[in-house]
N, C-alpha and C positions, 0 to 999 in steps of 0.2 A: 551694492553689496551690503551696506549698512542697513538699507531698507529691508532687505531679505532677512537679516539677523533680527531686526525688530520684530517682524512678523513671526519669525520662528519662536522667539521668546514669548510672544503673546500666546501662541498655541501651546507652548511647553507648560506655562504657568497659569493658563486659563485667563489671561488678561483680556479685557474688553476695550482696550484703548487707554487704560490707566498706566500701562507699563511704559517707561521712557528710558531711553539711553542718553545719558548726559552727565554733566558734572555732579558728582555726589550719588549717582544712581548706579553707575557701573564702575567697578575697579578691576584691574587685571594684575596678575602677578606672573611675570615672564610668560604671558600668553598661555598659562596652563590652567587657569580657573577664572570664573567670572561670578561676581555677586550681583544679583538682579533684585531690585526693589519693586514689588508689585503691591500697591496700596500700602498697608502697614507692615506687610511681611517681607523679610529679606530672605532670599534663598540662594544657596551657594551650589554651583554646579561646576564640574570639571570639564575639560575638553573632551574626555572620554565619554562623559554623559551626553554631551551635544552630539558627538559623532554617532553614538548608539541610538539616540532618538531619531536623528536624521536617517540612519540606515533602516530602522524599522518602519519609518513613515514612508520611505521611498520605495522599499521592496515589499510588495504584497506577498502573502504566503502562496506557494504554488497550488494550482488547482489539482484536485484529486483525479488521478488517472489510474484505474485498477490494473494491476499486473495480472498475468495469467492465473496465478494461484489464488489471488484475491477474487478475481471474477468467477473462478470455479466455486469458491466457498460461498459467495453471494447467491449464485444461481442454484447450487445444490441445496443450500439451506432453505431457499425460498420454495423449492420443489419437495422438500422432505416431508415426512409424515408428521413428526412431532415439532418441527420448526425450531429445534434446539441443537446447538453446537456444544459439545463437551470438550474441555481442555483437561486431559487427564495426565497427572504426573507419572512418569515412567523412569525406570533405571536404564536409560538409553543415551545415545549421543545427543539427540534433540532435547531430552529432558522431559518432553511432553508428547502426548499423542492427541491429534485432532480428530474427533469422531462426530459424524452426522448420521442419525438413525442407527446408532450403535455400531457403525462401520468406520474403521480407521481410514482416513483419506490416503495415507502413505502406508506402504507395506512395512511390516515389523523389521525388515532388514534394509530398508531403503532410508538410511540416515540422512542423505542429502535432501530428499523430498520432504522428510519429516521436519527438517530445519526450515525449509521454505514455507511449509504450511503454518508452523508456529509463528514465524516472522510475519506471515500474512495476516494471521489473527491479531497480532499486536498492532499492525498498521491500520487494520479495519477498526479496531478499538479507538486508536488515536484519532481517526477521522469520524468517530461517532456513528459508524455504520453497523457496529455490533454493540449491544448494550448488555450489561451484567446487572440485572435487577436485584439479585441477591447479594451482590457485593463480595462474593467469595472467589472471583477470578476463575471459576470453573464452568459455569453454565451461562451461555450466551444466546441472545436472540437478535434477529435483525431489527434495527430501528426503522422509523418511517423512511428516513433517507436511504437506509440499506435496502429496504423493499423496493424503493423507486429505482435504485441502481440495478437490482436484480431484474426488474421488468425491462430495463433498457438492454441488458446483456443477454437475456433469456433467448435461447435458440441461436446464439452465435458462439463460435469456438473462441475461447479465451485467448488462444495462442495466435491464430491466423485471422480471426474475425469473419471467416466464412460461415454460412448457415450450417447448423447441425441438424441431425435427424433424430427423432425419438425412436430408438430401437427396442424400447421396452415392450414386452408382450403381455403384460398384466395391467389392465386398465385400473385396477384397484391399488396399484403401487405407484410411487412417484415416477415421472418420466426418466428415461435413460438417454441422455443426449450424447451423440457421438459425431465426431468430425470425420468426413469422408475424403478430405483433401490429402492426397498421397504425399504432398510436399510439406505437410505439417507434422511436427514431431508429436503432436497430441492426437494424430489420426488414429482411427481404429485399426489401421493396417500396421501400426508400429507400437501398439500397446504393450507388447511383450519384448520389444527390442532392448537388448542390453549389450554394453561393450564387452567383448570377450577378454579384454585386457584387465579391466578393473571392475566390471560388473555394474557400472553406472548407466543411467538412462542417456539416450541421445539428447543433445541440446540444440542441434541444428541439422537440417537436411542439406547436404552438399551436392548431391547428384541423384538421379533416379531414372529408371527406364522400365521396360517390360520385366516384371518379376524381380527387380532388384532396387534397393535404395542404399545410398551411402550417407554416412553421418559423421559428425564429430560428437564425441560423448561429452559429459559435463567436465571431464578432466582433459579434454582436447585430443583424445585418441581417435584416429580415423578407423572406421570399420564399415562393412557392407553386409546387408542381410537380404534375404529373399522376402518379398512382401507376402503377408498371409493374414487372413482374418480368421480368428478363432471364435 
């Protein structure tokens, strides 16, 4: 155990073998703090400092895995005409609107979706997949890593991972990717589905058959619709 502590203090203070634990070099006060002499400099650390350093050294940051809304932003932005995402302040529940090609990703009355897209933008910024060159917090573009993620995700449904089809009929405009999986809440078959109780979107498909699909909405209400493609 003592050997492990020696190696830890070497790494903590940059020692190359000059740090020693012994008489006159380490003092303890009720096991709450330690004074370590490394060369000419003495540094004082608390037990909390040691635990914090061990925790950060032992637990690497989690790898980025895009959530459905983040995957949608990455692919839609990569396929857009001007390659620009706008974060516009609004007097709404979400506080902002997320726009690509001047089109809002969430409808003006869909506060729940608006909040998810704003959160997705924040997380993509945190992972440096979106960059704000102007520094105004309003205009964003994909970084090199963001473009790489978009290439990986392109042509896949961000919700179920199944292949999507380009249903756009104008080759001069960006592709319009749609999921055809009837058991996926982002499927084209359910794009207009709303809970009759609260008006929110479905969050999960619970059952389905010929001409019907059952859901739980974002607030947990069960409801059933007939499948239709508009």
